N, C-alpha and C positions, 0 to 999 in steps of 0.2 A: 182319263186316268183314275184308277181307284185311289181313294184317300188312304194314306199309309197309317198303320197303327202307330201309336206313340212309341218312340225309341226310348228304351230304358237302359241306361248305362250304369253298371255297378262295378265296383272294384272289389275283387275277391282278396281278402286280407290273409289268405293262407300263406305262411312263410316256412313251410315244412322242408327241412333238408332231407330229401329222399335218399337216405343212406342205408336203405334196407339191404340186408345181405341175402344172398341166395339161399342161405340156410333157414331164414325165417320170413317167408313171404307173407305170412298173416299179420305181422307187426307193422304198423304205420307210425313212423316217428312223429312226435309232436303232442299237442294237447288233445285229450279225448274229446273235449268240448271247446269250440273256438269262441262261442259267445255264451256268456252266462248272465243271468239277471239277478239283481239284488234289490230288495225293497228298501227304500230309504227309511231307516229307523229314526226315532227321535234323537238318538245319539249313538254313535259307535263307541263302545266301551273299550278302554285300553286293555290289551292282551286277551280280549275275548275273541274266539274264532268267528269269522264272518261266513266263510265257505271253504270248501276243499277243491283244489285243482289237481287234475291228474295229467302228468306229463311222462312220456317215455321216449328214450332215444333208441330203444330196442337193443341196447348194449349194456344195460345195467345202471344207467343214470349216474355214472361215475363223475364226480366233480360238478354236479348239477348246481347251477346258480340261477336265482330268480331276481328280476328287477321290476319294480312297480313304478308307474308313472307319477304316482302321488307320494309326497314325502311323509304322508300320515299313515302309510300302511307298509307292511312287509309280508313276505311269503316265507314260512318256515321250510326247512328241508323236506318235511313230509307233505308239502303242498298246501298247508293251511294258511289262509289269508287272515291276518290279525291286524288290529289297529294299534298304532304306536302310542296313541294318546286318546283322550276323549274328544271326539269330533262330532259336530252337529251336521255339517254339510261338507261334501267333498267334490261336488260337481255331478255331471251326468254320466261320465264314462271314465273307467280306469283301464289301463293296459298293463298286462303282465307279460314280461319277456323271459323265456326260459332258455338256458344254453348249457350244453355239455360239449366236450370235444368232438362228439359225433353228430349232434343235431341241435337245432334251435327252432323256436316257434313263438307265436304271439297269440295271446287270448284277450278278448274284449269283454270287460265286465260292465254291463249297463246298469246304472243306478236308477231304478224306477222311482220317479218322484224327486229325483235329484235336481238341484238348481246350479246354474253357472256361478261358480265362486272362484276366488283366487286359488290356484293350485289345480284347476280343472285342465282338461286337454287344451282348451282355448289358450290358457296362459302358458302352459308348459311347452306346447309345440307351436304357439303363435298361429293357431289355426282353429277355425270354427267349423265343426262338423255341419255339413249341409243336410238339412232335413228336406224331405220331399216338398217341393214348392209347386203348387198347381200352376200350369200355364194354359194359354188358350188352346194350343194344339197338342201339347205333350206334357208329361210329367217325368222329370229327370231326377234320379237319386244317385248322388255321387258320394262316396266315402274315400278318405285318403288312403294311400298306400303307405304303410309303415315299414321301413327297412332299417334294421340295426346297422350302425356304422361298423367298420372294420371286419366285415364278413370276409371269410377266406375263400380260396378257390374251391370248386370250379366256377368259372364264368363263361358265358352269360348264365344268369340265374333268374328263373321265373319268379316274379314277385306279385303278380296280380293278373286279372283278366277283365276285359271290357266286354259286356254282353249287350247285344241289341236284339231284343226278342222279336222285332218285326223288321229286320234288316232286309232290304230288297236283294234279290239274287244278283250276284256280281259286284255288289258294293264292297268297299274296302275301308278298313280302319286307318286313320292317319293320326300320328302323335306329333305335336309341335311344342316348342318352348325352349328355354334355356336348359341345356343338358341333352337336347335332342338335335335340333337343327340350328340352335344358337349356342355360342360359347358358354360353357365348355361343351362341345359337341360330342355326340355319340355315347353318352353315359346310359341313356335309356333308349329302348326301341320297342316297337309293337308289331306283332304278327298281324299283317293287314287282313288276313283271312279269319284267324281265330280270335283276335283281340287280346292275345296273351301279351302282357307287359313284362319285360325282362330288364335287368340291370347288367351292365357289361364290366363293371369294375368295383373295387372297394370304395365305399363312401366315407367321407370324413365330415362329421357334423360340425366340427369347429371351422371348417372351410365354408360349407353351405348347409344350413339346417333345413331348408325347405326348397323344393323345386316345384315351381308353379307351371304345370304343363296344361295342354289342351288336347282333347280327343274329339275327333269328328269322323263322320262317314262320308265317303265320296263315291261318285260313280267312276266308271272306267276312264272317263276323260279328265278326272280330277276335280269335277264340280262338287261342291259341298252339298250333301243331302241333309244331314243332321249335324247340329252342333255349331260352333265348337262348345264343348262342355269342359269346364275347368276340372283338372285332375291334379291334386297336390300330392307330392311324394314327400313324406316327412321322414327325416333321418333320426332314428332313435339313438339317444346318447348312450355311449358306453364309458365306463370309467377308465379312460385311456390317457388322462393328463394328470400329472402330479402337481400338487400345490407348489407355487413358486413365490419366493419372497423377492419382490422387485425393488424395494426401496432401501435396501441395505447400502453401506454398513449401518447397523443400528447402534447408536451410542446414546446412553441415557445418563442423567446425573441426579443424584439424590443427596441432600444435605445430611451430614452425620447427625445422629440423634433425632432423626425424623420419627414421628409416631408410627406405630404399626398400621399398615393399610395405606401408606402414602404411595400414590401412583408415580411410577418412575417414567414410563413411556408406553407407547402402544406399538405393537408389531402386527402387520397384516400381510396375509399371503393371498395370491390370486390362483384360481383354478379355472382352466379354459373350458372345463366341462359345463354341462347345462346347469345354470344356477337354480333352476326349479327342481332339480333332483338332488338326491344324496351324493351324487357323483361330485358335486361341488360344495357340499355342505361340510365346512371345515371345523375342526376342533384343534385347539392348541394345548401343548403341554411342554414343560421344561424337562429335557432329557438328561442334562448334565449341568452342574455348576462347578466352576473352577475359579479360586480354590474352594474347598468345602468346609472351611473354618470361618467363624466359630460354630457355624451350623451348616449342615448340608442343604438345608432348605431356607435360605435367606429370603427367597423371593417366591411369589406365586403368580401364575398367569391365568387370567380369565379365559376359560376354554373357548368361549364363543366370541368375545370381543378382542382378545389378544392384549389386554391391558396387563402390564407387569407391575406388581405392587410389592411393598415390603411386608414380611410376615414375622420378623423378629422384633424383639423389644428395642426401644431406643438406646438402652444401655449397651446392647451388643453392637449397635451400629455406630461404633466409636472409631473414627479413622486412625487415631493414634495407637489403638490397641490391636487393630486388625493386622493380620499377616501381610495382606496386600489390599490397598484401598480400591482395587479395580477387580471386578468380577466379570467372567465370561460365561454366558449362558448359551447352551445349545438348545434352540427353540425348534420344536417339531410341529408342523401343521399336517393333519391327516384328514383326508376326505372321507366320505361315507359316514359322516357324523362321528368319526373317531372309531368306527368298528375296525376289528383286526384286518378285515379284507380291504380296507381303504389304502390308498396310495399316500405316501408321505413325502414331505420336503422339509429341509432344515435350513436354519440360518443362525448366525452367531450374533448375540446381543451383548454389547459391552456396557457394563454399569459402573460408573465412577462414583465413589463416595466422596463428595465434596467436603472441603474443610470449612468449619466455622471457627471464629476466633474465641475458642474456649480455653486457651492457655495464654497467660501473660508472659512477656519476655522477662528473663531474669539474668542479672549480671552473674558471671561465673565467680566473682569475688567482690567483696565489699569495698576494697581499697586497691587503687592502682598507683604506681609510682612512675614518674617521668623526670628526665633532666633535659635541659636545653641551655645552650650557650647564649649569653646576652647578645642581642643584635641579630640573632638568627630567626628565620621564619620557616614554616613547614610543619609536617606531621611529626608529633613528638611521642604519641602512644596510640595503640589500637585497643579499644575497650571491647571485650568479648562478652556475648550474651548467649543464652540458650532459649529456644522456643520450640515446642513440640508440634506446632501447627505446620501446615503444608508450606514448604519453602518457595512454592511458586505463587503464593497468594499474599495479599496485603495483611492477612492474619499472622504472617511470619515476619514480613519486612519491618525492620525497626526504624524508629524515628527518635533521635536523641536531642535533648535540650539541656543547656547549661542553666541551672536555676539559681546558682549562687557562686560568688567569687570572681565575677568577671565585670566589674564596674567600668573598666576602661575599654571593654570590648576588644581585648588583646587576643582572645581565644575564640575559635569556631570549631564546631563538630559536625561532621557529615557521615552519612552511612555508606559503607562499602557495599555496592549492590550484589557482589558475588559472595562475600562472607558474612554479611549482615553486621560486621564489626563497626564500632563507632570510631572514626578517625579524628582524634583531637589534634588541632593545628594551632600554631602561633601565627597570627596574621599581623600583629603589630609588634616590632622588636621589643624585647624586655630589657630593663636596665638593672643590672646587678646592684648598682650603688643605691637604687631607689628601693628595691625589694628583691631579696634573694630567694624567697619562698612564696608560692601561691597555692591555694587550696580551692578546688572547684567541686561543687556538688552537681551531679549529672543524673538525669532521669531518662528512662527509655520507655517508649510506648510503641504500639503497632500502628501501621497506617490505617487499618480497619478498626472500628470500635469493638470492644469486647462484648460478648453476650451478656445479658443482664445479670446472670448469676455468678459472673467472674469479675474480679477487680484487680487492680495493680497493687501488689504488696510491697513490703520493705525491700525485697530483693530487686525491685525495679529501679532502685537508686543506688548510686555508688559515689565514692569520694576519690578524687584524683589529687595526689600531692606532687607538686612540680618544684624542682630545685633548679635555680638559675645559676649557671656556672660563670664565674668572673672571667672576662676576656680582656687582654690588653688593648684598649681602644686608642685610636689615634687622637692627637691633640686637636682641638677645635679653635679656629680663628674666630675672634669676635671684634668687630662685626665682620660679616662675610656676605657680600664683598666689602672691601675697604675702599673708600673713595677720598681723593685729594685733588685739589685744583691748583695748578701752577702756570705761570707764564712760560711760553716757550722761550728758548734761548737763555734759560737760567744758567748760571755759571756751573761749571763742573765741580762736583763735591758738595752741591747743595743738598741739605737734608729735606726729604719729602715728608716722612712720617716715621713713627715707630709702631710696628705691628704687635698684636697681642694674641697669644694662643694659650689656652688652658687645657689641662689633662683631665678627661672625665673620670679617670681612675683615681677618685679622691682618696680612696683608702690606701693607695700606694704612693710612695714618695719618689717621684721621678723628675728628672730635669729635662728641659726642652732646648733643642738647638734648631736654628733657622738656616735655610739655604734658598737660593734662587732656583726655581723649577723651570719657568718659561719667561724669557726676556727677549722677544723677537728682534729688537733693534740693538740689544746689548748696551742699554743706557743705565742700568741700575746695579746696585750692590746692596747686600744686607749684612748687618753685623750678626754673626751666628749666635751670639750670647744674648744681646739685649733686643734684637729685632729692628735696629735703626736702619732705614732705607735711605741711601743718598745716590746722587747721580755720578756716573762715570763718563758721560758724554753730554753734548748739548742736546736738549730736547727740541725736536722740530715738529711743529704741528702739521706741516705740509709733507711729512714723511709717509711713504706708502704703508708703514706699519701702524699708522694712526687712522682710525675710522670715526668719522663724525666728531673729530676733535678729541677723541678718547683713546688713550693708549692702555692696553691690557697686559698685565704681568701676573704670573703665578708664583707663589712661595710655598715652601714646605716647612712644616714643624715636625720634628722627629723627637720622640721621647726616648728615655733610656731603658725601656723595658726589654725583656728577653722573650721573644725577639722584639726588636724595636717596632713601634707603631707610628705611622705617618699620617699627618693631616695636611690638607691643601687649602690655601687661602688665595683669594683673588684680589688684586689691586687694580683699581680703575683710576687712571690719572687723566683729568680733564685739563687740556692745554689751552691757555688763553692766547689769542692771536697777538703777534707783534708785526709791525710793518717791515718785514724783512724780505719782501719779494717785489721787484719792480714790475710794472705793467708791460704788456707787449701788445702789438697790433696784429690784425688779420683782416683781409688777406695781404700777402706781400708781393703779389704780381697782378698787373692790370694791363688792358689793351685799350687803345683809342685810335680812331681813324684820323689820317693826316688832314682830311678836308671836312672833319665833323663840324656841323653847325652848332650842335650842343657840346660844349667844351667840358662837360662833367666827365671825370675819369672813373672814379670808383668811390664807394662808401666803405670806409674802414671802421672796424670796431676795436675795442681794447678790452683786455681781460687781465685779472690779477689773482694769484693763488691765495692772497690774504682774504680776510673777512672784513666786513664793514666794521668801523669807518675807514679802513685802510685801503679801500678800493675806489669805486666811483663816488662822485663824478670825476671823470678824467678830463685833463686839459691837453688838447691837441695843438701842436705847432710845427712849422717847417723850419728845419735847422738852416738858417739863412746864410751862415758863413760860407757855404759851398754852393749855393743856388742863387741864380739871378732873381731879383725881386719882381720883375715884370712878367714872369712866365707862369708861376704856380700859385695856387691859392687853396687854403684849407679852411672849411667852415664847419663849426660845431652844429650837430643835429640834435643830440640829446646828451645825457650823462655818459653814454658809452659809445657813441658813434659820431663820425664827422665825414664831410664830403670833400674829396680832393678834386679840383678842377683846374683847367688851363685858362690862362688869360689871352692866349693867341694860339693859332695852329702852329704845329712843329713839323719839321721834316721827319721822314721815316727814319727811325733809329730807336735804340734802347736807351732809356734814361733811368738813373737811380735817384730817387727823391728821398732824402733823409727826413723822417717824421719823428718828432720828439713827443712822447706822451708822459704825463705826470699824474700820479694818483693823489688821493686826498688824505693820506696818512700824515701823522705829525711825529717827526718830520716826514715830508713827502719823499717819494722815490721816483726817479726819472729814468726813462729808457729811450734810446734813439734806434729806430729800425728803418732800413732802406726799403722803400717801396719801388719795385722795378716796374717801369711803365714802358710798354712797347707801342710805338707809333707805327701803324700799319696802313697799307693801301687798301681801300674799301671800294670795290666797283661791282655793280650788278649784284648787290647783296652778298658778295663774297669778300672775305677778309684775307689779305695776303700780307703776312709779316716776314716774308723771306728777305726782303731788302733790308729790313731792320736787323735781321739776323746777320746778313752779309756785312753790313756796316759795323756791327759789333765784332765780327770776326776780323775785319781789317784793323779796327782799333786795337784789338788784342794782339795782332801781329806786330803793329808798330810799337806797342809797349814792350813786347818781347825783344825786338831788335834793339830798342834803346837800352834795355838791361844788358844785352850781350855786348853792346858797345862799351858800356861802363866797365864790364868785367875785363874786356880786352885791353883797356888803357893801363 
């Protein structure tokens, strides 16, 4: 087999729209020269021509536009390439794209002696042009295919051609990669015989900026003969995206009186176009300011950074004199470095002039008047102030202080949060008889401190004159409560005490009458003139109306005012105990077995309503006049309990045992209580008292028959 000559693949960058008309077959649309060379000078001088480009769409070049891959250059409408600034190095290659409604083309400008720098094709298109690299068997030179985005119909459109100068007969070109046989599929294709590469649809650089493809030659069986060789398709950016403000709404704050040049905030826009081109080079400006007073240009925006700063003097930036302390700015961002051909986007920036405490609060008048009835509490007057500061801030909110005239702390003052008024209140009732007039000195301040050059003046204090109105007050008992100690069972009509009530209205000459208000047991009477209290019934310490030996009664003292005023007094009567209650025993029923070996019947206790020493120790006895001596026995256990027992077993029956108990009072009191004892049959741990009940029934029947016989005689 003969060795093959090296395969040379090259990409033809011609992008001419062949829109020639039948009337002008001699005109070929596009650049007259596709590749031009420029010697790298020491410096490209601003606005000086570099070279001239010739482009024709064969239709008069209407609406011709040029785009340069470097932001340092532009092409004038006459085709002259000029530098936008003084530049020492721009890279190795520039690309110029020309477009009219009828044709478009690309020219390559090779910088002879140029170096790779920021802004070169490598950075702009993220691609490094491949220079011829010697290999052992072949030398491959590959250049990228450059396709502007947003191309219009017709499609498919030829965009380049792959050439193999020594391709074997019958071999075929094959194109692979994303955009061909990988998703998104079918965007590019290659003529397997001619090597012409074509695009089948419109491209969008913002979706995909570079398609990295591979080209190879294969034999008829599909076996690779040469390659694969990388082929990059670079999508050239068009200015098809407007700037967008993503971070709104924009709200900034600046303190009133701020110096000129104070930064308020920064607004930034985003442009989806290529950031290495003017398509995404943004400039900012303020299109409108609302309101436009006191100056239509209150603010300035840095065209490159988007910083909004104040441009008026601090005197004009006064919140209290402004028509509206809130400004709305329409901010515009324009790409193409602000040129008229650039696309624009707008946003609204709201700037609020914040208040500082540069105005002290002032009372609306120097003196305020108030009246209050003695004995009353609550708000008596609202003190009004004026403050020019922002009502939503601590520079406006007032804080009041009583600085004189309140030694007894009878007054307090609080701020009404809605009106900023000072609400002066009486918190301790005032006494007309002590003082009928009060004078308070009150000052007002802001919650926030004043700015250094502002101070509180005389109008930040005010005097309040308060007149106390005399009110007919009810008489007052002294002492209250009144206390007295008496023995219970004192005789009816006994004098307990004489109450005393005085009228606080010392400047009025009034008489007082007394009456009973509450007397739960109905034991008392009061003389309406002199207040003497005596008894109308026997006092009983054991009464349910007495609690812990104390009886409580209420009396009224009524003056002769118009209308009359009433005062209430409490009388506490402590009742000393008298031995007037006999003791009693418990329980009064007991059971015992007829064959019990233990003859104990029951333990009985005694209780007494009286107090010591009129209660225990108690004395327990069996009332022997009606009970046989040889049957029952009672034995004292302690001061309050005794044991009742049998001396012998008894037949089943019910027995009444009279027990006499005596307390320790002087003189003592005695009480006899029957203890009913049931003698029952007890077998197999079961107690049966039916027989005793039957016997009791028979005895009752016999007693009833005897009574009937006596009645019938």
